Structure formats: C-alpha cells, structure tokens
N, C-alpha and C positions, 0 to 999 in steps of 0.2 A: 946806457940803460941796462938794467939787470935782466938776465935771461928769464928770471921768474916772472917779470912783468911783461915780457914780450908776448907770450901766448894769450893772456887775457886781452891785451890791446889788439892783437890780430883778430881775435874772435869778435871783438866789439866793432872793428872796422868792417868786417864781413857782414855782420848783421845790419849795420847802418847802410852799407852799399845795397844790400838786398831790399831794404825798406825803401830806399830812394828809387830803385828800379821798378819796384811794384807800383809806387805812386805814379811814376812816369807812364807805365803801361796803362794804368787805369785812366789817366788823363787823356791818352790818345784813343782809347776804346770808344766806340759810338755808344750813345745812350741806349739802355734797354728798351726794346719795343715789344709791345704786345703782339704775339703771332697773328692775331686776327686783324690787326691794323697794318700788317706788312703790305707793301705795294705790289710784290711779285705775285704771280698767278699760281694757284694750286692746280698743276696740270692734270693730276689724277682725278680731281673733282670736276674741273672745268671741261676737259675734253673727253670724259667718259661718255660713251654713247648711251642714250636713254633707252629704257625698255619700252616695248610697244604700248603698254598701258599708260606709261608716263607721257609718251608722245601724244596720246589721245587727249590728255588733260591740258596740253599746252595751247597757247593762242595759235591761230591758224598760221601766221607767218613763221613763228618759232618752230611749230610742228613741221612745216614744210622744209625749213632749213635743216632741222635735225634728221628728218627722213632722208634728205639728200646725202648728208654725211654718212648715215647708216648704210644707204645703198652703195655709196662709193666704197666704203670699207668692205662690204660683202663682195663687191665685184673684184676688189684687189685680192681678197682672200681666195676667191675662186681662181683668179689668174695665177696666184702663187701655187695653189693646189695642182693646177695643170702643169706648171713648170717643174714642180717637185716630182710629179708623176713621171715626167719625161726624163729627168736627170736626178738620180738619187742612189741610195745604197740599200742593201738588204742583208739578211742573215738567213742561212739555210744549210742544205746538205748537198754534197756532190757524190756521185756514184760513178766509178770507172769500171764498166763491165769488161769482161774478158781480158783481165790483166794477167796474161799468161806469163809464167816464169817467175812470178814474185813468190818467194818462199821465205817464211819467217823462221821456221825451225825444221830440222831434219835429224835423223838418227840412223845408225847402222843396225839393221836387224837381219840376223842370219846371213851376215856378210854382204848385204845389199843396202843401198841408200834408200831410205823411206822418208818421204815428206810427212812430218807430223803436224805442221801448222802452215796453212797457206790461205792468204786473204786476197782472192782475186777481184772481188767486188768491194773495194774499200770505200765505206761511207765515212765522210769527214765533215766536220763543221766548216762552213764556208762564209766568208765575208766578201760580198760582191758589190761592184759599182757599175751602174748601167747608164746608158744614154739611149733612150727610146725615141722613136719618131712616129708621128701619127700621119705624116704626109711625106712625099718624096721631096726632100729639101735640096736635092741635087739639080732640080729644074726650077726655073723661075715661076712656073705655074704652081709647083708644090710649095714654094716659099710663100707665095701669095695666099695659097689655101691655108697655110699654117697661121698667117696673120689674121685671116678672117675667122679661123677657128678660135683663136684667142679672144677676139672681140665677142664672138657668139657665146663663148663660155662665160665671159664676164657678165654678159647681158642675161643669159639664161643657163643655169647649170645643167639643164636637161640636154643641152646641145654639146656638152663637154664629151670628148672621146673616152671610150671605155677600155681601149686597148692600144698598145704601141709595140713596135718591133725595133730592135737596135742591138748594138754590140754591148758586151759586158766583160769586165775583168774580175776574176775571182782569186782569192787567196785562201788556201786551206791550211788547217792546223792539224797537229798530231800530238800524241802523248810525249814524244821526244823532241819535237821541233815546233817553235812558234810559227814558222812559215815552212810547211812541208812541201807545198807545191803551189803553182800558179797556173791559172787557166784563162783562156780567151775564147770567146765564141759569140753566138747570136742568141738573143733572148726575146721572149714575148712576155709583156706584162699585161695583166688583166685586172681591172678593179670593178667592184660591184656597186660603187657609189661615185658618181662623177664629181661630187663636191669634195671628195677626200683624195689624198695623195697616196694612201696605202694601196698596195697591189699584190697579187699573187703572180709570181714569175716562174717561167719554165725556160731553160736554156740548154743548148747543146754546143759543144766545142771541143777543144783539145787542151789537155792539162799536161804540165811538165813536172814530173816528180823528181825532186833533187836526190833522193836516196831510195833506190829500189834494190832490195836484197835478193840475190840470186845465188845459185850454186856456182862455184868457181869453174873456170874452164877445165874440162876433163872430167868433171863430176856430173853424173846424170842419175836422176831418180830411177830406181828399179835396177840399177847396175852396181856391180861391186866397186869398191874404192880403186882409183887408179894405182898402178904399180908404184910401190914405194911410199904410198900415203897411209897414214895410220888414223887420221881424223878427217872429218868433213870440213872443207873450207868454203867460205862464202866470199862474195864480192858485192860491192855497192856501186851503183852508177845511176846517172840520170836517164829517164826514159819519158817519151811522150806517148799519150794514150787518149782514147775517147773519154769524154766527160759529159755526164748528164747532171744538170744543176736545177735545184728547186729552192726558191727563196721567198721570203715575205718582204716586200719592199716597204720602205718608210721614208 
C-alpha cells in the first residue's frame, strides 16, 4: 500500500471506530426520564421543616408529626449550642503587663545608653481554644448534673447555663512571626443568650514569648557602654510572663 493512501485510511478507521463506540454507549445508557417522574426523593423539599403558618394549615395528624420533628430539631440545636459554648475557639487580644526588660530600640546619648523604644504591655492578636465546664465533672455528682443540664437545656432554653469556667490555650501573632508566643491559663466564658454558642471570654494565665529582645549582658540603660564596646548589643531569648486574655468565642 502506498504511503499516500495510508493516512486517509487511518483517519477513516478512527472515525468508524468512534462511531461504533458512540452507538454502543447510547445502547447501554438508560432511557431519559422526566425529573418529575424519578423515583428518588427530593430531600431538600421533603425534609425541610415547615413554617408555623404552614403547620397550622395541615391536617391534625400531619401537623402533630411536623411539630414533633420541628421540636426535635430545635432541641438538637440547643444541645449543640451548649456543647459549642463549652468547647470552642475565639479571637481576641492578650496583654502582658509588667514585661520588664523588653527593649525594642536603644541609642547612645551623651555617652550613656538610652532606651528609645520599649513595649512592656504588648497587646497582640490571639487565637484561643477553650474547654469550659458548667459543673464539676471530676465528681460523679457533677457529671450527673451535667447530663441533667443538657436535658433541661434541650427541653427549655431558659434553663441553659449562661457561664462556664475552664482551661484555654492561646496562640499570639506579631508583625515578624506567625506564632510569636503561646499561653495557657484559666478562662471564664459568659453569654447573654442561652440559645447561642457565642460568648465573651476573660482569661488569665502564663504566656511564653519565643523572642524577647533585651540589652546584652553588661549593657544597662542609663550607664555608659562597657569597656571596649563601640555599639549597643542586644540578645533574644524566651521568657514567661503573666498574660491577660479577652476574646469573643464562636
């Protein structure tokens, strides 16, 4: 066979093969069905809870069943709100008071070391995770009270607790580091609506700063440079200090 006839023949074979495969796929495909005649259930339409005015217009038996479903869903949501209030995260600020020795900038003025920039009460953005308790779960009586509390909350939102106390873990950021420090302490969460999981949280604890800038050994503010030194030298080290945390829980 000549080479000039090979290319057209190959193309013809490919087209024929594609046509045969297409016909085979069509033969195996199920017949088209009108979406309205499909046997499966439209879950969004079927299981969507009715509005109160819609329930009132339903037959008594259907209205009773729909009301039970709606009540069960509301109870579950209230239980979830209580669980999320006890265990959740928040965004806020931390303040470390009396962070003595932390120096950002210093200069030599009239032969003496002068601190030009010092941030002793560093306020930073905080991401925190808390676990609050509304009863003493370390005792059997407290655990039983927590279970009763959950059932009462699902039955009536007015009975849901409005505050809780427990540990929290906080991570702080800075302009230079994604995680500048970490803290651990005790936090109290307070909410103004027992049906919601959002809360205002206040905590106190200890935070560990990974980089605290200080004057190097032998360098003291208000004193001349050490003998043989021409410039101010600094050092960076990790330090623990008191932390006050304020956050909005969600």
